[in-house]
N, C-alpha and C positions, 0 to 999 in steps of 0.2 A: 787807217788802222784795220788790221785783219782780225777776224773773229773765228776762232777754231775751237771745236769741242770734239776731241778724238779720245774716247775711252780706251785704255789699255790695261789689261790684267797682267801683271808681271809677277814672276816667281823666281827667287834665287836662294841659294843655300850658303851655308858656312863652308869654308875651305875644308875639304875632305869629309864633309858632312858631320863635322864634330858637333855634339849636342851642347853647344855653349850658350844657347839662348834660353836660359832658365827663366822662370816666370817673372821675378822681380826685375832682373836685368833686361829682359825682353821688353817690358813696358817702358822702362826708362829709355831704351834705345829707340823704340817706335815713336815715343813722344818727341825725342830729339829729332828724328828723321822728319816728322811732320813740321816741327817748328823751323828747322833749317831749310826744308824745301820751300816753305812759305816765304822765307827771307830771300830765297833765290828765284822767286816767282815760278816755282814748280808746284803744281797742284796735286797733292796726295789726298785723295778722297777717303780711302780706307787702307789701313795697314794692320796686319796681324800675322801670326805664324806659329811655329812650334819650335822645338828645341834646336832644330838644324836648318830651318829655312824660313823665308818671309814671303808673304803674299801682299801685293800692293796694287790698289786700283788707282791709276793716275789719269789725269786728263792732260794731254799734251798741249803746249802752247804753240803759237805760230812759228817760233824760232828754233825750238829745241827738238831734236830727234829722240827716238826711243833710246838709242845707244848712249847719246850724250846725257839724257836725263838719268839713266841708270848709273852711268859713270859718276855723275855728280852726287847722286844719292849714296851709292855704295862706297865710293872713295872717301867722301867726307865723313860718313858715319863710322867707317873703320878707323880713320884718323882720329876722330873724336873719342872712340872707345879706347884706343891706345894712349892718347894724350891724357885722358882722364884716369887711366890705370884702373879701369873697372873690372878687368879680368887679369889673371896671371898669364904671362906669356903674350905673344903677339896675336892680335885678332885679325883675321882676314876673311873676306868673302870669296866664294868660288868665282872663277872667271865667267862661267856660263850662266845663262838665265833663260827663262821662257817669257815670251811676250805675245799676247793675242789681243786682237781688237774685240771690243765689247759693244754690242748694239745698245742704244739708249733704252730699248724695251726690256733688257735683262740686267740693267745696272743694279737694281735692287736685289736680284737673285745673286749676283756676284758679291755684292756687299755682305749679304747674309752668309755666303760661303766663306768669305774672308773672316768675318766676325766669329764664326764657329770653328775655327781651326783646331782648337784644343780638343773639342768633342770629336771632330772629324778624324783626328789622328789617334784616337783610342781604337779605331777600327782599321786604319790603313797607314802603312809606313810612307815616308817621303819617297822612297824608291818606287813603291807601288803607285803613288800619285803621279810621279814623273812618267812612268810607263803608261798610265791612263791618259796623260796629256799628249804623249807621242801618238797614241792610237786616235784619240778624239780629234786632234787637230792636224793629223797627217804630217807630223814632223818627220824629217829624215835624219837618222843618226849618221854622224860623220866620225870617222876615225875609229 
């Protein structure tokens, strides 16, 4: 048996950054994501977000890549929202996402950052946050 603990902070948005994740719906969706992930043996440690995006701290297992993990989480959750008819119209996530590794020594700090998204976004927009991620983690913009 392999033992793996690789912390990853992921961020993704709604398609076209639509503000669809209103508070009550957001909590239902995040609870569903945690429960469904557990059933698929994906470990979602923390999840929260704001009206147009999600932050998720995951620990990868030995068999699943970041892209596969997010495909499973995003794909299934969008399908669940649409099947449950929780919103008017079709719900979709944006295709892109951020994913950065997290050292064990800062896991608590990342959890706190994720837990305080509503407060955080009273001061900064999602676009500003994305721009900050690009700078902080030296991402290269494509296209």
